[in-house]
C-alpha positions in Angstrom: 0.0 0.0 0.0 1.2 3.5 -0.7 3.0 5.5 2.1 2.1 8.9 0.7 -0.8 10.2 -1.2 -0.5 13.7 -3.0 -4.1 14.8 -3.6 -6.4 17.7 -4.6 -4.0 19.6 -7.0 -3.4 20.5 -10.6 -0.5 18.2 -11.3 1.5 18.3 -14.5 3.3 15.0 -15.0 5.5 15.9 -17.9 4.4 12.5 -19.5 3.0 13.2 -22.9 0.7 10.2 -22.7 -0.9 11.5 -19.4 0.0 15.2 -19.0 -2.3 16.2 -16.1 -3.6 14.4 -13.0 -5.3 15.3 -9.8 -3.4 13.1 -7.4 -0.8 10.4 -7.3 0.4 7.7 -4.9 4.1 7.0 -3.6 5.4 3.6 -2.5 9.0 3.1 -1.5 10.0 6.4 -2.8 8.4 5.9 -6.3 5.4 6.8 -8.1 3.0 3.9 -7.8 -0.3 5.3 -9.2 -1.8 8.3 -10.8 -5.4 9.3 -11.4 -8.4 11.3 -10.2 -8.6 12.6 -6.7 -11.3 10.1 -5.9 -9.3 7.2 -7.3 -6.2 8.0 -5.3 -7.8 8.9 -2.0 -9.4 5.3 -2.1 -6.0 4.0 -1.6 -5.5 5.7 1.9 -5.0 3.6 5.0 -4.6 4.6 8.7 -0.8 4.7 8.1 -0.9 6.7 4.9 0.7 10.3 5.0 -1.6 12.6 2.8 -0.2 15.7 1.3 -3.2 18.0 0.4 -2.0 20.4 -2.4 -5.1 22.5 -1.7 -5.5 23.2 -5.4 -1.9 24.3 -5.8 0.3 23.4 -8.9 2.7 20.5 -8.7 5.2 19.0 -11.4 8.3 16.9 -11.7 11.5 18.1 -10.0 13.7 20.2 -12.4 16.7 18.5 -13.9 19.8 20.9 -14.4 21.9 19.4 -17.2 24.9 21.7 -16.6 26.2 23.1 -13.4 29.4 23.4 -11.3 28.6 22.3 -7.9 32.0 22.6 -6.3 32.5 26.3 -7.6 28.9 27.2 -6.9 28.8 25.7 -3.4 32.1 27.2 -2.3 31.0 30.7 -3.6 27.9 30.6 -1.5 29.5 29.0 1.5 32.7 30.8 1.8 33.5 33.4 -0.7 32.9 37.2 -1.4 29.8 37.7 -3.6 30.3 40.0 -6.5 27.4 40.9 -9.0 28.1 40.9 -12.7 26.7 44.4 -12.8 29.5 45.6 -10.4 31.8 48.0 -11.8 35.6 48.3 -10.7 34.7 50.8 -8.0 32.0 48.6 -6.5 34.2 45.6 -6.7 37.0 47.4 -5.0 34.6 48.6 -2.1 33.7 44.9 -1.5 37.2 43.8 -1.4 38.1 46.5 1.1 35.2 45.5 3.3 35.9 41.7 2.9 39.4 42.0 4.0 38.3 43.2 7.4 37.1 39.7 8.3 40.3 37.9 7.3 43.7 37.2 8.9 46.7 38.9 7.4 47.9 37.3 4.1 44.6 35.4 3.6 43.2 35.1 0.1 40.3 37.1 -0.9 38.2 34.8 -3.2 35.0 35.9 -4.9 32.9 36.3 -8.0 31.3 36.7 -10.3 32.9 39.7 -12.3 30.8 40.6 -15.5 32.3 40.2 -18.9 31.7 43.9 -19.7 34.2 44.7 -16.8 36.7 42.0 -17.8 36.7 43.5 -21.4 38.1 46.7 -20.4 40.5 46.3 -17.4 43.8 48.2 -17.4 46.9 48.3 -15.2 45.1 51.2 -13.4 42.4 49.0 -12.4 44.9 46.4 -11.1 46.3 49.1 -8.9 42.9 50.0 -7.6 42.4 46.3 -6.7 45.8 46.2 -5.1 44.9 49.3 -2.9 41.5 47.7 -1.9 43.1 44.3 -0.9 45.6 45.9 1.4 48.3 43.3 0.7 46.0 40.3 0.6 46.2 38.2 -2.4 42.9 38.3 -4.5 41.3 35.8 -7.0 37.9 36.9 -8.6 36.1 34.6 -11.1 34.4 35.9 -14.1 30.9 35.1 -15.4 32.2 32.6 -17.8 34.5 30.7 -15.2 37.1 30.6 -18.0 39.1 33.6 -16.7 40.2 35.1 -13.3 41.1 38.6 -12.2 44.0 38.5 -9.6 46.1 41.3 -8.0 49.7 41.9 -7.7 50.0 40.0 -4.4 48.6 37.0 -6.3 51.1 37.5 -9.1 54.0 37.4 -6.7 52.8 34.1 -5.1 52.4 32.7 -8.7 55.8 34.0 -9.8 54.3 36.1 -12.6 55.7 39.5 -13.6 55.7 41.8 -16.7 58.4 39.7 -18.3 56.6 36.3 -17.8 55.7 34.5 -21.2 52.2 33.3 -21.6 51.5 29.7 -20.3 50.4 27.0 -22.7 46.7 27.0 -23.3 46.1 30.4 -21.6 47.3 33.9 -21.2 48.2 36.8 -18.9 46.3 39.6 -20.4 47.8 43.0 -21.1 46.1 46.4 -21.6 46.7 48.7 -24.5 49.8 50.0 -23.0 51.2 46.5 -22.9 50.9 46.4 -19.0 49.5 43.4 -17.1 45.9 44.0 -16.0 45.6 41.0 -13.7 43.4 38.8 -16.0 44.3 35.2 -16.5 42.6 33.3 -19.2 41.7 29.7 -19.7 44.4 27.2 -18.4 46.3 30.1 -16.8 43.7 30.0 -14.1 44.5 26.5 -12.7 47.7 27.5 -10.8 45.9 30.4 -9.2 43.0 28.1 -8.0 45.6 25.6 -6.8 47.4 28.4 -4.8 44.2 29.2 -3.0 43.5 25.6 -2.2 47.0 25.2 -0.8 46.1 27.5 2.1 42.9 25.6 3.1 43.5 23.6 6.3 40.6 21.1 6.4 40.3 20.4 2.7 38.0 17.5 3.0 35.6 19.5 5.2 35.9 22.5 2.9 34.7 20.3 0.0 32.0 18.6 2.0 30.5 21.9 3.0 30.7 23.3 -0.5 28.9 20.4 -2.1 26.2 20.0 0.7 25.5 23.8 0.4 25.3 23.5 -3.5 22.8 20.6 -3.4 20.7 22.2 -0.6 20.6 25.3 -2.9 19.5 23.3 -5.9 16.7 21.8 -3.9 15.5 25.2 -2.8 14.9 26.0 -6.5 13.1 22.8 -7.2 16.1 20.9 -8.7 16.3 17.2 -7.9 18.9 16.0 -10.5 22.0 17.7 -12.0 24.8 17.1 -14.2 28.1 18.2 -12.7 29.9 19.5 -15.7 33.6 19.5 -14.8 34.1 16.9 -12.1 37.7 16.5 -10.4 38.7 13.6 -8.4 38.0 15.5 -5.0 34.4 16.1 -6.3 33.9 12.4 -7.1 34.9 11.4 -3.7 33.1 14.0 -1.8 29.8 13.3 -3.5 30.3 9.5 -3.1 30.8 10.0 0.6 27.8 12.2 1.0 25.6 9.7 -0.8 26.9 6.8 1.2 26.1 8.7 4.3 22.4 9.1 3.1 22.7 12.9 2.7 22.7 13.4 -1.0 19.4 14.8 -1.9 19.7 14.9 -5.8 20.7 12.6 -8.5 24.2 13.7 -9.8 25.8 12.7 -13.0 29.5 13.4 -13.2 31.5 14.7 -16.2 35.2 14.1 -15.8 37.6 16.2 -17.8 39.4 14.4 -20.6 42.3 17.0 -20.6 43.7 19.6 -18.2 40.9 22.1 -17.3 40.4 25.3 -15.3 41.2 23.4 -12.0 44.6 21.6 -11.7 44.4 17.9 -11.1 44.3 14.4 -12.8 42.3 13.9 -15.9 41.6 11.5 -18.7 42.1 7.7 -18.0 43.5 8.3 -14.6 40.4 10.4 -13.6 38.1 7.9 -15.1 39.5 5.1 -12.9 38.4 7.3 -9.9 35.1 7.7 -11.4 34.9 3.8 -11.6 35.3 3.6 -7.9 32.9 6.4 -7.1 29.6 5.0 -8.4 26.9 5.0 -5.8 23.1 4.9 -5.7 22.7 8.6 -6.7 26.1 9.4 -8.1 26.8 8.4 -11.7 30.3 9.1 -13.1 29.1 8.2 -16.7 30.4 11.3 -18.8 33.6 12.8 -19.8 34.1 16.5 -20.5 35.7 17.8 -23.5 36.6 21.5 -24.1 36.6 22.4 -27.8 37.2 26.2 -27.5 36.9 29.1 -25.1 34.4 31.9 -25.1 33.4 34.7 -27.5 34.2 37.5 -25.2 37.9 36.7 -25.3 37.8 35.7 -28.9 38.7 32.2 -28.0 35.5 30.5 -29.4 35.9 28.9 -32.8 33.7 30.5 -35.3 32.9 29.9 -39.0 32.8 33.5 -39.8 35.6 36.1 -38.8 35.4 38.0 -35.6 34.6 41.8 -35.7 37.6 44.0 -36.0 37.7 46.3 -33.1 41.3 47.4 -33.1 43.7 48.5 -36.1 45.8 45.4 -35.6 43.0 42.8 -35.5 43.1 40.2 -38.3 40.1 40.5 -40.4 40.2 36.8 -41.2 40.5 35.6 -37.6 37.8 32.9 -36.6 39.4 31.6 -33.4 40.9 28.1 -33.0 39.7 24.8 -31.7 41.7 23.0 -29.0 41.3 19.6 -30.7 41.8 18.7 -34.3 39.3 16.5 -36.2 41.3 13.4 -36.2 42.3 13.5 -32.6 38.8 14.3 -31.4 37.3 11.3 -33.4 40.0 9.0 -32.1 39.4 10.2 -28.5 35.7 9.6 -28.7 36.0 6.3 -30.2 38.1 5.2 -27.3 35.7 6.8 -24.9 32.8 5.0 -26.3 34.7 1.8 -26.1 35.3 2.4 -22.4 31.5 2.7 -21.9 31.5 6.5 -21.3 29.5 9.4 -22.8 30.8 12.9 -23.6 29.8 16.5 -22.7 31.6 18.7 -25.2 32.0 22.5 -24.6 31.6 24.5 -27.8 30.6 28.2 -27.8 31.5 29.0 -31.5 29.6 27.5 -34.5 32.9 26.3 -35.8 33.6 24.1 -32.9 30.0 22.8 -33.0 30.6 21.7 -36.5 33.8 19.9 -35.6 32.0 17.9 -33.0 29.1 17.1 -35.2 31.6 15.8 -37.8 33.5 13.7 -35.3 30.1 12.2 -33.8 28.8 11.4 -37.3 32.1 9.2 -37.7 31.6 7.6 -34.2 28.1 6.8 -34.9 29.0 5.1 -38.2 31.8 3.1 -36.5 30.3 2.3 -33.1 26.4 2.8 -33.4 24.0 4.8 -31.3 24.5 3.8 -27.6 26.7 6.6 -26.5 25.3 10.0 -25.4 26.8 13.1 -26.7 26.0 16.7 -25.4 27.1 20.0 -27.0 27.3 22.7 -24.6 26.3 25.6 -25.0 24.8 26.1 -28.5 24.9 29.8 -28.5 25.8 29.8 -32.2 25.0 27.0 -34.5 25.1 27.4 -38.3 21.8 26.9 -40.0 23.3 24.0 -42.1 24.2 22.2 -38.9 20.7 22.5 -37.1 19.2 19.3 -38.4 22.3 17.2 -37.6 21.6 17.3 -33.9 18.6 15.2 -34.3 19.9 13.2 -37.2 23.0 12.3 -35.0 21.1 12.1 -31.7 23.2 14.8 -30.2 21.8 16.8 -27.3 21.9 20.6 -27.4 22.9 21.7 -23.9 21.6 25.2 -23.4 22.1 27.6 -20.6 19.4 30.4 -21.1 20.6 32.1 -17.8 23.6 33.2 -19.8 21.3 35.4 -22.0 19.3 37.4 -19.3 20.0 38.9 -16.9 23.6 38.3 -17.7 25.7 41.0 -19.3 27.4 38.4 -21.5 25.4 39.2 -24.6 26.6 42.9 -24.5 30.2 41.5 -24.5 29.6 38.9 -27.2 28.0 41.4 -29.5 31.3 43.4 -29.5 33.2 40.5 -30.9 30.9 38.2 -32.8 29.9 39.2 -36.4 26.3 40.2 -36.8 25.3 37.4 -39.0 26.4 35.0 -36.3 25.0 36.9 -33.3 21.6 37.6 -34.7 20.9 33.9 -34.9 21.8 33.2 -31.2 20.3 30.2 -29.4 18.3 28.7 -32.2 16.3 26.5 -29.8 12.8 26.5 -31.5 14.3 25.1 -34.7 16.3 22.6 -32.9 13.0 21.5 -31.0 11.1 21.4 -34.3 13.8 19.3 -35.9 13.5 16.6 -33.2 16.5 17.6 -31.1 16.2 16.9 -27.3 17.0 20.3 -26.2 18.0 20.2 -22.5 18.7 23.2 -20.2 20.9 23.9 -17.3 22.1 26.9 -15.2 25.8 26.6 -15.9 26.0 27.9 -12.3 27.9 29.7 -11.1 28.6 31.2 -14.5 26.6 34.3 -15.2 24.6 34.5 -11.9 25.2 33.8 -8.2 22.5 31.1 -7.8 21.3 28.2 -10.0 17.7 29.8 -10.1 16.2 27.9 -13.0 13.0 30.1 -13.2 14.6 33.0 -14.9 16.1 30.5 -17.4 12.8 28.9 -18.1 11.0 32.1 -18.4 13.6 33.3 -20.9 13.0 30.3 -23.2 9.4 31.6 -23.5 9.8 35.4 -23.6 13.4 35.6 -25.0 13.4 38.9 -22.9 15.2 40.4 -19.9 12.9 39.8 -16.8 13.6 43.5 -16.0 11.0 45.4 -17.9 13.3 48.5 -18.0 15.8 46.5 -20.3 14.1 46.6 -23.7 14.4 44.2 -26.6 14.2 40.4 -27.2 17.0 38.0 -28.1 16.2 36.4 -31.5 12.6 36.2 -30.5 11.5 33.9 -33.4 13.2 31.1 -31.4 10.9 31.3 -28.4 9.4 28.1 -27.0 6.1 27.2 -25.7 5.5 26.7 -22.0 5.4 23.0 -22.4 8.5 22.8 -24.6 10.3 25.0 -21.9 9.4 22.8 -19.1 10.3 19.5 -21.1 13.7 21.2 -21.5 14.1 21.5 -17.7 12.6 18.1 -16.8 12.1 15.2 -19.1 14.7 15.9 -21.8 17.7 16.4 -19.5 16.8 13.4 -17.5 16.9 11.3 -20.7 20.0 13.0 -22.0 21.9 12.3 -18.7 20.8 8.7 -18.8 18.3 9.0 -16.0 15.1 8.8 -18.0 14.2 5.5 -16.2 14.7 7.2 -12.9 13.4 10.8 -12.9 12.1 13.7 -15.3 8.5 12.8 -15.1 5.7 11.7 -12.8 5.0 8.2 -14.1 4.7 4.8 -12.3 7.9 3.3 -11.5 9.9 6.6 -11.6 11.3 8.2 -8.4 8.8 10.5 -6.6 10.8 13.7 -7.3 8.2 16.5 -7.4 7.8 20.1 -6.5 4.9 22.4 -5.5 5.0 25.9 -6.9 3.2 29.2 -6.0 1.6 29.5 -9.4 0.4 27.4 -12.3 3.0 27.8 -15.1 0.4 27.2 -17.8 -1.9 29.8 -16.4 0.7 32.5 -15.4 1.8 35.5 -17.5 5.1 34.3 -19.0 6.5 37.7 -18.0 6.1 36.6 -14.4 7.4 33.1 -14.4 10.8 34.3 -13.4 9.3 35.2 -10.1 8.2 31.6 -9.4 8.8 30.3 -5.9 9.2 26.7 -4.9 6.9 25.9 -1.7 8.2 22.4 -1.4 10.6 20.0 -3.1 10.4 16.2 -2.7 13.2 13.9 -3.5 12.2 10.2 -3.7 9.2 11.1 -1.7 11.3 12.9 1.1 10.6 16.5 1.8 14.1 18.3 1.3 12.9 21.9 0.9 12.0 23.6 3.1 14.3 21.4 5.3 12.3 19.6 7.9 13.2 20.7 11.6 15.5 18.3 13.2 14.5 16.4 16.4 16.0 17.8 19.7 
C-alpha cells in the first residue's frame, strides 16, 4: 500500500501520454499510481501520509543538465559575492570590506565579475584592486568561469611579472599600454586556483560543506537532478561520501575532464578510474568532459565567420581556433565509447560545434548509437548544422541564464559578427527538428545562484525579466511553456541517462516533485521568473524547506 498520497491539486506529470492528473500515490520513494482525486484517495490507510495540495500546482522536480557544484557551493558557503553588474569601484569597495574579516595574508576569493568589466580592465584597475586588498592576494572569477582577475600579491605568489611568457593554453592579459591588468585566461587560471586551495586547512571538510551547500541550494529552487559539468577527483569522492552517508538529495551525473581544465588535477584515464570507484546509488560518473574552444568574449571561441575588427591590428580573417583537431577528437571519442563513457563537449562557437558533429557522425558510423553526446552551449549554430543534432542524436545543452539577466550578450556582441550573433540560441528550430533540447544553469557562471525560473521564463519570452531593459534576443526562437518545461525536466533526464529514474511523474519513476506558488500554464510568461518553490520532494522525502531536526 502507498506510504504517501498527493491529492487535490493540478499536477503536470511531464508525461506526454498523461500530462495532467489530480493526484498520485508514492510507494517506496517511487510513483505507484496516478489518477483522479477520488481514485487515489481510495488507496488511503490509517498509516498513509496525505499531502493535500489545496489546489496548488505541482510538477516533476527540475533537472539541471549543466552546473558546477563545487565552484557554486564554495562561492555561497565561503566566498565574497560580486554581482556581474558591479563596476571596478563597486568591486574594490567589496574587497576592502571583505578583507576586514580575514587574517593577514589570507586570500580574498570571490565572484562573479561581469564580462563587460573584464573586457576593459587596465593596469590602473589592477592598482585599484591592489589598494583595496591591502596586501591580501585576490582571486575573482568572471561570469564565464574561464577567466580570473587577480592582483599583484597573487602574481607574486604565482611567480608572474611583466616579463613572464604566456602559459600553454592560456594567457596573462595586457592592456593597450602593454601592461598586465591582472586577468588570467583559460589554463592560466589553474595555478591560481591551486594556490588558493593550498591555504585551506581542512580540505575534506571544505569540499563537503561546498557540495552540501550546493545541493541544498539546488533543492531550494526545485532541482532534484543535476549534471556536474567538470568533475574533478575530489568532487567524485566527496559526492560519493555524501551519498553513502544518506545525505545526497539529488541525482548527480558526473562529467570528468578528458584533458587539463580550469582546475589543476588528474584528468583523462587516470580520472576515469576514480570515477569507476565512485559510483553509488545517486552518483553516476558516466560522462567525460571535452573543451573544444573558449568563449566569444575573449575571442577564444571557434567561429565559422571571422570576428569583428575592433582594433587597428585585428586580423580581419581571424575565426578563433579549436583546442582539438578533427582526427584526434574522433580517435578520442571512439576510445571513450569503447570504455563505456559518454561525452559532454563544450563548444561556444559554431565552428567548434561543426567539428563535434563531424566527429560524432564518424563515431556513430563506426560504433552505433548507444553513447550519449551533449554539446554545450549552442549559442551559435550554423543553419546547415541545425538538423544534424536530431539526425545524430546529439543533445543541445543550453544555458538560458547566460542570456538574461547576464551581461554576457553585450560583451559577445562586441566580438561576434552580426550574421552569427543575430541567430543566437536557435532553440525553436532545434526542437522542431526533433533535437532533445536540454537546459541547465551553468551555475555559477553568469549568476550567483542556480535559479532555473529565470532561465525557463527566458526560453518563452526571449526577453530580460527586468522590464526596464528593452528588446528580445532572436525572438523567433521562443518556445512554448510545455516545450520549456520539457527542456528542464524530461529531456535532460533522458539526456543524462536518468530517463528511467526521474524527469516525469510516471509509475515506477522516483517521486521527485515540487509544489509551486503558481500554475505555469496559467501564469503570464513575463512573471514566471518570479516563481517560488513551496516544497521540493526527493524520492518522496521533503528536502525543501528542510524539515526541523528533532532535539
